[in-house]
Residue frames relative to the residue before (quaternion, step in Angstrom):
aa qw qx qy qz dx dy dz
X 1.0000 0.0000 0.0000 0.0000 0.00 0.00 0.00
X 0.4533 -0.6907 0.4934 0.2721 3.55 -0.95 0.91
X 0.2914 -0.7403 0.5822 0.1678 3.53 -1.19 0.67
X 0.1158 -0.7956 0.5936 0.0358 3.54 -0.95 0.92
X 0.1915 -0.7529 0.6172 0.1252 3.53 -1.16 0.67
X 0.1994 -0.7804 0.5886 0.0691 3.53 -1.07 0.86
X 0.1129 0.7832 -0.6092 0.0519 3.55 -1.03 0.77
X 0.5967 -0.5830 0.4323 0.3424 3.51 -1.31 0.42
X 0.5584 -0.6086 0.4599 0.3259 3.55 -1.16 0.71
X 0.0833 -0.7568 0.6473 0.0364 3.53 -1.17 0.81
X 0.6459 -0.5460 0.3615 0.3924 3.58 -1.11 0.59
X 0.5895 0.5725 -0.3694 0.4339 3.61 1.15 -0.49
X 0.6419 0.5385 -0.3143 0.4464 3.59 1.26 -0.37
X 0.3245 0.8050 -0.4636 0.1782 3.59 1.32 -0.08
X 0.7318 0.4246 -0.2492 0.4713 3.60 0.68 -1.05
X 0.6298 0.5355 -0.3286 0.4568 3.58 1.02 -0.80
X 0.6460 0.5251 -0.3051 0.4626 3.56 0.94 -0.94
X 0.7159 0.4650 -0.2712 0.4447 3.58 0.71 -1.04
X 0.6114 0.5385 -0.3473 0.4644 3.58 1.07 -0.69
X 0.6511 0.5074 -0.3129 0.4697 3.58 0.99 -0.80
X 0.6310 0.5378 -0.3314 0.4503 3.60 0.95 -0.88
X 0.6487 0.5559 -0.3146 0.4137 3.58 1.03 -0.76
X 0.7689 0.3251 -0.1815 0.5197 3.61 1.17 -0.43
X 0.4818 0.6922 -0.4300 0.3222 3.62 1.24 -0.15
X 0.4993 -0.6931 0.4412 0.2752 3.57 -1.14 0.65
X 0.7853 0.2309 -0.1503 0.5544 3.60 1.19 -0.26
X 0.4719 0.6525 -0.4489 0.3874 3.55 0.97 0.92
X 0.1020 -0.7480 0.6482 0.1004 3.52 -1.32 0.45
X 0.7311 -0.4341 0.2896 0.4395 3.58 -1.28 0.09
X 0.5293 0.6343 -0.4150 0.3812 3.62 1.19 -0.32
X 0.6871 0.4808 -0.2828 0.4656 3.59 1.17 -0.51
X 0.4523 0.6585 -0.4667 0.3795 3.58 1.27 0.00
X 0.5438 -0.6513 0.4085 0.3367 3.57 -0.89 0.85
X 0.5972 0.5617 -0.3723 0.4350 3.62 1.07 -0.57
X 0.6592 0.4612 -0.3105 0.5063 3.59 1.14 -0.56
X 0.6804 0.5181 -0.3016 0.4214 3.58 0.78 -0.99
X 0.7581 0.4469 -0.2236 0.4190 3.55 0.91 -0.88
X 0.4208 0.6844 -0.4982 0.3261 3.60 1.19 0.17
X 0.7693 0.2680 -0.1715 0.5540 3.60 1.14 -0.55
X 0.1609 0.8285 -0.5177 0.1402 3.57 1.08 0.76
X 0.6346 0.5444 -0.3332 0.4358 3.58 1.14 -0.55
X 0.6745 0.4996 -0.2914 0.4589 3.60 1.22 -0.38
X 0.7895 0.2379 -0.1020 0.5565 3.56 1.15 -0.58
X 0.3441 -0.6985 0.5826 0.2331 3.55 -1.08 0.73
X 0.3407 -0.7852 0.4831 0.1843 3.55 -0.31 1.26
X 0.0487 0.7636 -0.6432 0.0294 3.53 -1.09 0.83
X 0.1556 0.8084 -0.5457 0.1563 3.55 0.95 0.91
X 0.2491 -0.7882 0.5545 0.0955 3.53 -1.15 0.73
X 0.1902 -0.7395 0.6336 0.1245 3.52 -1.30 0.55
X 0.1621 -0.7798 0.6001 0.0739 3.58 -1.03 0.84
X 0.1089 -0.8148 0.5694 0.0060 3.55 -0.79 1.10
X 0.1868 -0.6835 0.6871 0.1611 3.47 -1.34 0.58
X 0.7703 -0.0862 -0.0009 0.6318 3.55 -0.03 1.29
X 0.7784 -0.2523 0.2243 0.5292 3.57 -0.64 -1.16
X 0.5917 0.6036 -0.3466 0.4067 3.56 1.29 -0.16
X 0.3500 -0.7231 0.5607 0.2006 3.56 -0.84 1.04
X 0.0862 -0.8360 0.5419 0.0000 3.59 -0.67 1.12
X 0.8030 0.0226 -0.0181 0.5953 3.60 1.21 -0.31
X 0.0790 -0.7500 0.6512 0.0844 3.53 -1.27 0.52
X 0.1644 -0.7726 0.6078 0.0814 3.54 -1.20 0.61
X 0.2559 -0.7467 0.5926 0.1605 3.63 -0.42 1.15
X 0.1705 0.8042 -0.5442 0.1673 3.60 -0.61 1.08
X 0.1340 -0.7551 0.6316 0.1137 3.52 -1.36 0.31
X 0.3171 -0.7437 0.5630 0.1717 3.54 -1.28 0.38
X 0.0348 -0.7436 0.6669 0.0331 3.54 -1.17 0.75
X 0.8039 -0.0499 -0.0360 0.5915 3.53 -0.56 1.21
X 0.7545 -0.3314 0.2560 0.5053 3.58 -0.51 -1.15
X 0.5666 0.5871 -0.3818 0.4341 3.57 1.19 0.60
X 0.2559 -0.7647 0.5790 0.1209 3.55 -1.03 0.90
X 0.0665 -0.7912 0.6080 0.0026 3.56 -1.00 0.93
X 0.4086 -0.6175 0.5839 0.3328 3.57 -1.11 0.60
X 0.6835 -0.6232 0.0886 0.3696 3.36 -0.34 1.56
X 0.3862 -0.7581 0.4897 0.1906 3.54 -0.69 1.18
X 0.6333 0.5257 -0.3339 0.4594 3.57 1.25 -0.22
X 0.6730 0.4574 -0.2816 0.5085 3.57 1.31 0.03
X 0.5798 -0.6035 0.4270 0.3425 3.57 -1.15 0.63
X 0.7815 -0.0062 0.0320 0.6231 3.57 1.12 -0.68
X 0.0173 0.8205 -0.5696 0.0446 3.57 -1.19 0.36
X 0.3063 0.7598 -0.5449 0.1791 3.54 -0.94 -0.88
X 0.7646 -0.3408 0.2744 0.4732 3.54 -1.24 -0.51
X 0.1435 -0.7592 0.6313 0.0669 3.56 -0.93 0.98
X 0.1288 -0.8353 0.5345 0.0050 3.56 -0.71 1.13
X 0.5575 -0.5692 0.4907 0.3527 3.52 -1.28 0.49
X 0.6338 -0.6013 0.3370 0.3508 3.55 -1.10 0.68
X 0.7186 0.4456 -0.2582 0.4673 3.63 1.14 -0.45
X 0.4399 0.7142 -0.4582 0.2939 3.60 1.22 -0.03
X 0.2342 -0.7811 0.5686 0.1087 3.57 -1.04 0.86
X 0.7380 -0.4601 0.2717 0.4122 3.54 -1.30 0.42
X 0.6612 0.5160 -0.3191 0.4413 3.58 0.84 -0.91
X 0.6510 0.5048 -0.3077 0.4762 3.57 1.04 -0.76
X 0.6245 0.5432 -0.3381 0.4479 3.58 1.00 -0.81
X 0.6334 0.5420 -0.3319 0.4415 3.57 0.93 -0.87
X 0.6962 0.4565 -0.2778 0.4793 3.58 0.90 -0.91
X 0.6127 0.5456 -0.3449 0.4561 3.60 1.06 -0.71
X 0.6626 0.4905 -0.3056 0.4764 3.58 0.88 -0.93
X 0.6257 0.5315 -0.3321 0.4645 3.60 0.97 -0.82
X 0.6675 0.5093 -0.3029 0.4509 3.59 0.91 -0.92
X 0.6624 0.5006 -0.3052 0.4664 3.60 0.98 -0.82
X 0.6655 0.4920 -0.3105 0.4676 3.59 0.90 -0.87
X 0.6373 0.5183 -0.3278 0.4666 3.58 1.01 -0.78
X 0.6274 0.5346 -0.3211 0.4664 3.59 1.05 -0.82
X 0.6813 0.4787 -0.2886 0.4726 3.58 0.88 -0.93
X 0.6409 0.5239 -0.3222 0.4593 3.56 0.99 -0.80
X 0.6380 0.5273 -0.3145 0.4647 3.57 1.02 -0.84
X 0.7265 0.4049 -0.2249 0.5077 3.56 1.13 -0.70
X 0.6055 -0.6555 0.3062 0.3317 3.54 1.23 0.70
X 0.4609 0.6293 -0.4878 0.3920 3.58 1.10 0.62
X 0.3511 -0.7789 0.4834 0.1906 3.58 -0.62 1.10
X 0.8202 0.0534 0.0060 0.5696 3.58 1.03 -0.72
X 0.2150 -0.7466 0.6191 0.1147 3.52 -1.34 0.38
X 0.1709 -0.7917 0.5810 0.0807 3.58 -0.69 1.11
X 0.0835 -0.8066 0.5851 0.0000 3.56 -0.83 1.07
X 0.1049 -0.7214 0.6751 0.1131 3.55 -1.18 0.67
X 0.3457 -0.8075 0.4471 0.1690 3.52 -0.35 1.29
X 0.5380 -0.5737 0.5049 0.3555 3.52 -1.32 0.39
X 0.4313 -0.6830 0.5076 0.2997 3.65 -0.69 0.94
X 0.6025 -0.6341 0.3545 0.3306 3.55 -0.93 0.95
X 0.5992 0.5934 -0.3727 0.3872 3.62 1.07 -0.58
X 0.6606 0.5182 -0.3096 0.4463 3.59 1.21 -0.42
X 0.5703 0.6137 -0.3850 0.3872 3.60 1.20 -0.30
X 0.4958 -0.6660 0.4721 0.2963 3.55 -1.07 0.73
X 0.7743 0.0205 -0.0120 0.6323 3.57 1.27 -0.42
X 0.7217 -0.3765 0.2925 0.5019 3.59 -1.22 -0.01
X 0.1587 0.7905 -0.5726 0.1486 3.57 -0.80 1.00
X 0.3341 0.7548 -0.4956 0.2703 3.55 0.59 1.15
X 0.2327 0.7895 -0.5281 0.2090 3.56 1.14 0.63
X 0.6404 0.5525 -0.3362 0.4142 3.57 1.01 -0.79
X 0.5960 0.5564 -0.3694 0.4458 3.59 1.08 -0.61
X 0.6492 0.4991 -0.3171 0.4783 3.57 1.02 -0.77
X 0.6338 0.5218 -0.3294 0.4664 3.58 1.02 -0.78
X 0.6061 0.5454 -0.3584 0.4547 3.61 1.07 -0.65
X 0.6351 0.5255 -0.3166 0.4692 3.56 1.02 -0.80
X 0.6821 0.5042 -0.2912 0.4424 3.56 0.86 -0.95
X 0.7252 0.4260 -0.2407 0.4844 3.60 1.02 -0.76
X 0.4130 -0.7284 0.4472 0.3144 3.56 1.33 0.07
X 0.1676 0.8044 -0.5412 0.1787 3.54 1.05 0.87
X 0.3874 -0.7198 0.5318 0.2213 3.56 -1.12 0.71
X 0.3535 -0.6970 0.5831 0.2219 3.55 -0.93 0.95
X 0.1015 -0.8472 0.5212 0.0161 3.58 -0.34 1.25
X 0.7938 0.0264 -0.0071 0.6075 3.58 1.24 -0.27
X 0.0250 -0.7741 0.6321 0.0253 3.55 -1.17 0.63
X 0.1833 -0.7896 0.5804 0.0780 3.56 -0.65 1.15
X 0.2998 -0.7285 0.5893 0.1790 3.55 -1.09 0.77
X 0.1321 -0.7945 0.5909 0.0475 3.58 -0.67 1.13
X 0.2923 -0.7401 0.5815 0.1693 3.56 -0.98 0.88
X 0.0300 0.8373 -0.5328 0.1188 3.54 -0.39 1.30
X 0.2492 -0.7261 0.6205 0.1604 3.55 -1.07 0.81
X 0.2814 -0.7162 0.6139 0.1758 3.57 -0.90 0.97
X 0.2426 -0.8315 0.4874 0.1108 3.55 -0.12 1.33
X 0.6551 0.5061 -0.3173 0.4626 3.59 1.23 -0.27
X 0.6695 0.4121 -0.2914 0.5450 3.56 1.33 0.05
X 0.6274 -0.5342 0.4017 0.3994 3.54 -1.26 0.34
X 0.1195 0.7638 -0.6282 0.0872 3.58 -0.92 0.91
X 0.1301 -0.7976 0.5851 0.0682 3.57 -1.19 0.40
X 0.4795 -0.6319 0.5267 0.3055 3.52 -1.23 0.60
X 0.5039 -0.6380 0.4869 0.3194 3.57 -1.11 0.69
X 0.6963 -0.5073 0.3200 0.3941 3.55 -1.24 0.57
X 0.6672 0.5033 -0.3102 0.4531 3.60 0.87 -0.91
X 0.6464 0.5103 -0.3260 0.4641 3.59 1.01 -0.77
X 0.6293 0.5289 -0.3349 0.4606 3.60 0.97 -0.77
X 0.6430 0.5207 -0.3225 0.4599 3.59 0.99 -0.82
X 0.6592 0.5091 -0.3070 0.4605 3.56 0.97 -0.86
X 0.6401 0.5194 -0.3225 0.4653 3.57 1.03 -0.77
X 0.6484 0.5056 -0.3168 0.4728 3.58 0.96 -0.84
X 0.6582 0.5065 -0.3104 0.4625 3.57 0.97 -0.83
X 0.6459 0.5402 -0.3260 0.4298 3.57 0.99 -0.81
X 0.6357 0.5643 -0.3258 0.4139 3.56 1.10 -0.66
X 0.6327 0.5316 -0.3229 0.4614 3.58 1.29 -0.12
X 0.6563 0.5586 -0.2941 0.4132 3.58 1.26 -0.10
X 0.5106 -0.6859 0.4121 0.3145 3.58 1.14 0.55
X 0.2780 0.7685 -0.5182 0.2521 3.57 0.90 0.99
X 0.1151 -0.7851 0.6078 0.0308 3.53 -1.14 0.76
X 0.2200 -0.7724 0.5854 0.1110 3.58 -0.90 0.97
X 0.0199 -0.7847 0.6195 -0.0079 3.56 -0.94 0.94
X 0.2761 -0.7054 0.6218 0.1990 3.55 -1.03 0.83
X 0.0271 0.8298 -0.5487 0.0985 3.54 -0.59 1.19
X 0.4089 -0.7146 0.5085 0.2521 3.59 -1.08 0.66
X 0.5964 0.5689 -0.3532 0.4426 3.59 1.29 -0.16
X 0.1889 -0.8232 0.5310 0.0686 3.58 -0.44 1.23
X 0.5540 0.6839 -0.3804 0.2839 3.56 1.11 -0.69
X 0.6286 0.5493 -0.3376 0.4349 3.59 0.98 -0.84
X 0.6859 0.4712 -0.2734 0.4825 3.59 0.85 -1.02
X 0.6417 0.5400 -0.3244 0.4374 3.58 0.91 -0.92
X 0.7640 0.4130 -0.2081 0.4499 3.56 0.75 -1.10
X 0.7348 0.4382 -0.2340 0.4619 3.58 0.99 -0.83
X 0.8100 0.2627 -0.0988 0.5149 3.60 1.01 -0.80
X 0.7733 0.4331 -0.2358 0.3986 3.56 0.41 -1.27
X 0.7136 0.4584 -0.2750 0.4527 3.59 0.66 -1.08
X 0.6637 0.4864 -0.3333 0.4602 3.67 0.83 -0.79
X 0.6619 0.5125 -0.3168 0.4459 3.61 0.96 -0.81
X 0.6792 0.4836 -0.2993 0.4640 3.58 0.87 -0.93
X 0.6412 0.5244 -0.3223 0.4581 3.56 1.03 -0.76
X 0.7042 0.4772 -0.2649 0.4541 3.58 0.91 -0.93
X 0.7714 0.3930 -0.1970 0.4601 3.58 0.85 -1.00
X 0.8334 0.1927 -0.0563 0.5150 3.57 0.94 -0.85
X 0.3522 -0.7448 0.4892 0.2861 3.60 1.29 -0.04
X 0.5616 0.5779 -0.3830 0.4516 3.56 1.00 0.89
X 0.3521 -0.7021 0.5750 0.2290 3.53 -1.38 0.03
X 0.6203 -0.5169 0.4060 0.4280 3.61 -1.19 0.31
X 0.5794 -0.5780 0.4422 0.3670 3.57 -1.13 0.65
X 0.7549 0.2796 -0.1510 0.5738 3.57 1.04 -0.85
X 0.3841 -0.6547 0.5882 0.2791 3.56 -1.10 0.64
X 0.6463 -0.5093 0.3727 0.4290 3.60 -1.22 0.28
X 0.6287 0.5292 -0.3374 0.4593 3.59 1.09 -0.65
X 0.6580 0.5096 -0.3078 0.4612 3.59 1.00 -0.82
X 0.6911 0.4646 -0.2986 0.4663 3.60 0.82 -0.92
X 0.6059 0.5386 -0.3514 0.4683 3.60 1.12 -0.59
X 0.6455 0.5145 -0.3123 0.4702 3.58 0.97 -0.86
X 0.6679 0.4930 -0.2981 0.4712 3.57 0.95 -0.87
X 0.6501 0.5133 -0.3252 0.4563 3.58 0.97 -0.78
X 0.6231 0.5299 -0.3360 0.4669 3.57 1.07 -0.67
X 0.6827 0.4715 -0.2788 0.4836 3.58 1.10 -0.72
X 0.7980 0.1625 -0.0576 0.5775 3.59 1.11 -0.72
X 0.0327 -0.8674 0.4961 0.0202 3.60 0.63 1.10
X 0.6841 0.4671 -0.2932 0.4772 3.61 1.12 -0.52
X 0.7067 0.4686 -0.2470 0.4690 3.57 1.24 -0.37
X 0.7526 0.2628 -0.1720 0.5788 3.59 1.20 -0.38
X 0.0559 0.8129 -0.5701 0.1055 3.54 -0.40 1.26
X 0.1510 -0.8114 0.5627 0.0468 3.55 -0.98 0.88
X 0.1002 -0.7954 0.5977 0.0006 3.54 -1.01 0.97
X 0.1281 -0.7771 0.6133 0.0599 3.55 -0.96 0.95
X 0.2522 -0.7313 0.6124 0.1629 3.54 -1.26 0.54
X 0.1013 -0.8042 0.5854 0.0181 3.55 -0.86 1.02
X 0.0932 -0.7272 0.6720 0.1043 3.51 -1.33 0.51
X 0.8297 -0.1078 0.0187 0.5474 3.54 -0.54 1.20
X 0.7144 -0.4816 0.2196 0.4577 3.55 0.92 1.10
X 0.5962 0.5232 -0.3820 0.4742 3.62 1.24 0.23
X 0.4158 -0.7045 0.5117 0.2627 3.59 -0.82 0.96
X 0.0795 -0.8197 0.5672 0.0078 3.58 -0.84 1.01
X 0.8011 -0.0064 0.0115 0.5984 3.61 1.21 -0.33
X 0.0466 0.8023 -0.5950 0.0095 3.54 -1.28 0.20
X 0.0726 -0.7822 0.6157 0.0614 3.54 -1.31 0.23
X 0.2251 -0.7310 0.6289 0.1394 3.54 -1.19 0.70
X 0.1371 -0.8247 0.5484 0.0180 3.57 -0.65 1.16
X 0.2433 -0.7309 0.6221 0.1400 3.56 -0.95 0.98
X 0.1228 -0.8285 0.5463 -0.0065 3.55 -0.65 1.18
X 0.0673 -0.7697 0.6344 0.0239 3.57 -0.85 1.03
X 0.7622 -0.3647 0.2466 0.4746 3.58 -1.26 -0.05
X 0.8135 0.2701 -0.1139 0.5023 3.58 0.94 -0.87
X 0.8011 0.3217 -0.1019 0.4944 3.55 1.12 -0.67
X 0.1625 -0.7128 0.6703 0.1271 3.50 -1.26 0.69
X 0.0052 -0.8234 0.5643 -0.0598 3.57 -0.64 1.15
X 0.3345 -0.7334 0.5532 0.2103 3.63 -0.61 1.06
X 0.2464 -0.7819 0.5596 0.1215 3.56 -0.59 1.16
X 0.7804 0.0743 -0.0349 0.6199 3.57 1.14 -0.72
X 0.0008 0.7633 -0.6453 0.0317 3.55 -1.05 0.92
X 0.2559 0.7706 -0.5609 0.1616 3.59 -0.80 0.89
X 0.0467 -0.7847 0.6180 0.0078 3.55 -1.22 0.57
X 0.5761 -0.5914 0.4270 0.3688 3.57 -1.21 0.36
X 0.7470 -0.4401 0.2680 0.4200 3.57 -1.30 0.09
X 0.6372 0.5282 -0.3321 0.4524 3.60 1.22 -0.20
X 0.3344 0.7984 -0.4684 0.1772 3.60 1.23 0.08
X 0.6762 0.4763 -0.3108 0.4684 3.61 0.97 -0.73
X 0.6500 0.5140 -0.3066 0.4682 3.56 1.02 -0.80
X 0.7512 0.3923 -0.2076 0.4885 3.58 0.89 -0.95
X 0.2876 -0.7487 0.5387 0.2578 3.59 1.04 -0.69
X 0.2066 0.8448 -0.4786 0.1211 3.56 1.19 0.55
X 0.6866 0.4625 -0.2951 0.4770 3.60 0.96 -0.80
X 0.6016 0.5353 -0.3569 0.4734 3.61 1.08 -0.63
X 0.6419 0.5308 -0.3047 0.4619 3.55 0.98 -0.92
X 0.6855 0.4951 -0.2783 0.4555 3.56 0.91 -0.98
X 0.7428 0.4321 -0.2509 0.4456 3.58 0.76 -0.99
X 0.5418 0.5623 -0.4049 0.4757 3.56 1.17 -0.35
X 0.6582 0.5094 -0.2954 0.4690 3.58 0.99 -0.87
X 0.6875 0.4889 -0.2944 0.4490 3.59 0.85 -0.92
X 0.7132 0.4719 -0.2629 0.4467 3.57 0.86 -1.00
X 0.7827 0.3709 -0.1898 0.4624 3.58 0.81 -0.95
X 0.7774 0.3086 -0.1713 0.5206 3.59 1.20 -0.35
X 0.7693 0.4053 -0.2419 0.4305 3.58 0.36 -1.22
X 0.8291 0.1937 -0.0623 0.5207 3.59 0.79 -1.03
X 0.2887 0.8080 -0.4788 0.1860 3.58 1.19 0.38
X 0.6963 0.4689 -0.2815 0.4648 3.61 1.16 -0.45
X 0.4823 0.6267 -0.4535 0.4111 3.58 1.26 0.14
X 0.5726 -0.5847 0.4389 0.3711 3.58 -1.25 0.24
X 0.8247 0.0568 0.0242 0.5622 3.55 0.96 -0.90
X 0.1860 -0.7112 0.6606 0.1527 3.51 -1.30 0.52
X 0.1280 -0.8351 0.5350 0.0041 3.54 -0.33 1.33
X 0.2554 -0.7849 0.5511 0.1225 3.57 -0.37 1.27
X 0.4405 -0.6885 0.4640 0.3415 3.57 1.19 -0.46
X 0.7124 -0.4723 0.3135 0.4136 3.59 -1.31 -0.11
X 0.2564 -0.7437 0.5972 0.1564 3.53 -1.37 0.34
X 0.5037 0.7013 -0.3745 0.3380 3.55 1.23 0.39
X 0.2103 -0.7107 0.6506 0.1655 3.46 -1.46 0.09
X 0.7957 0.3119 -0.2167 0.4718 3.58 -1.33 0.10
X 0.6626 -0.5528 0.3000 0.4066 3.57 0.81 1.10
X 0.7719 -0.3934 0.1877 0.4628 3.55 0.89 0.97
X 0.5581 0.6441 -0.3800 0.3596 3.61 1.24 -0.14
X 0.7700 0.2209 -0.1268 0.5850 3.60 1.20 -0.52
X 0.2118 -0.7746 0.5859 0.1092 3.56 -1.09 0.73
X 0.3874 -0.6856 0.5684 0.2383 3.55 -1.01 0.89
X 0.3398 -0.8044 0.4536 0.1778 3.56 -0.15 1.31
X 0.6528 0.5299 -0.3224 0.4348 3.58 1.01 -0.80
X 0.6700 0.4812 -0.2960 0.4816 3.57 0.94 -0.87
X 0.6358 0.5250 -0.3281 0.4610 3.59 0.98 -0.84
X 0.6418 0.5283 -0.3246 0.4513 3.59 0.94 -0.88
X 0.6489 0.5262 -0.3190 0.4475 3.58 0.96 -0.89
X 0.6739 0.4883 -0.2969 0.4683 3.59 0.89 -0.90
X 0.6898 0.4797 -0.2884 0.4593 3.58 0.88 -0.92
X 0.6044 0.5689 -0.3637 0.4228 3.60 1.14 -0.49
X 0.6177 0.4998 -0.3445 0.5000 3.59 1.30 -0.16
X 0.6254 -0.5470 0.3375 0.4426 3.59 1.27 -0.09
X 0.4125 0.7241 -0.4660 0.2971 3.59 1.25 0.23
X 0.1889 -0.7422 0.6344 0.1043 3.54 -1.21 0.74
X 0.5433 -0.6621 0.4317 0.2830 3.56 -1.28 0.27
X 0.0434 0.7153 -0.6974 -0.0020 3.49 -1.16 0.84
X 0.3648 -0.7649 0.4953 0.1912 3.59 -1.17 0.32
X 0.2091 -0.7112 0.6525 0.1575 3.49 -1.40 0.38
X 0.2150 -0.8189 0.5263 0.0793 3.55 -0.68 1.13
X 0.1962 -0.7459 0.6297 0.0926 3.52 -1.22 0.73
X 0.0723 -0.8186 0.5698 -0.0041 3.57 -0.78 1.04
X 0.1564 -0.7251 0.6526 0.1543 3.50 -1.37 0.35
X 0.1243 -0.8023 0.5835 0.0225 3.56 -0.75 1.12
X 0.3621 -0.6805 0.5869 0.2477 3.54 -1.03 0.76
X 0.4289 -0.7285 0.4642 0.2643 3.58 -0.60 1.08
X 0.6049 0.5736 -0.3557 0.4225 3.59 1.14 -0.55
X 0.5940 0.5873 -0.3603 0.4152 3.59 1.26 -0.20
X 0.3675 0.7657 -0.4771 0.2260 3.61 1.19 0.05
X 0.6086 0.5556 -0.3902 0.4107 3.67 1.01 -0.52
X 0.5435 0.6245 -0.4027 0.3903 3.61 1.19 -0.38
X 0.6601 0.5001 -0.3011 0.4728 3.59 1.25 -0.36
X 0.5169 0.6115 -0.4318 0.4152 3.58 1.26 0.15
X 0.8581 0.1511 -0.1136 0.4775 3.54 -1.19 0.65
X 0.2981 0.7559 -0.5251 0.2529 3.57 1.08 0.71
X 0.7094 0.4010 -0.2414 0.5270 3.56 0.99 -0.87
X 0.0671 -0.8258 0.5599 -0.0086 3.60 -0.61 1.13
């Protein structure tokens, strides 16, 4: 049986970590340290590295609050990141080693939000099996609306009508690196009015991230007669285009500005990706669904996949012993 050692991430591991992320089978640019550390002041990092001898075989982006460990709360998804050649038997032992390490360090549980399968470069659902073996509790399940761009899909009749109508309003789409205009004119006022909230990223933060990842963070604005009326910021991975922010002014239904924009993104800009991930449409930690938003996404041809959230008792690590017979 292979032996693995686990230790906490240190700033000296920066290059090693990023090199591993570049070859892992279930990693995206969100796990790059340059992305993770933009909000280092908000989260106490407790990321982990797993070694077989001197070879790094897994990393776990994570943070700690009080005495609780989370697969990083500042990221949309996370959990165990594995090298492309890792096999199921190795994953079982790696997970056992991590849980034993956390248990030794007095952490009672570990909460994970898994990477949705559409983001993996190949099949990579070993961790789901490990969750079953450790009797992990499913504490949340998000429904993601996703278009499979490599399969036949079609817009619903009502959506086609809205797109045709939008084309009569002299709308213009521009891809721009300047986020501040959209943030201040559209996004922040809308979030404040509708949800009494603010964007997760400030305009300065998203600009910094876009400068670091120009191919992965792309922003599009919609104008009518030189006035901004809508916009979206899209996070782009090897296989997936995912709108991180979507917003429009109060004329969005009259102008069809978002229909106009997303028709352009889906059928032209990102048509060669594998998936277009609209993300979730829920509230109350997945217990309620915003029917209007879900209807809009599904009218573009989106179907449902899920993202699971688990809580594992670290004391359950012995359940991973003697699994292979």
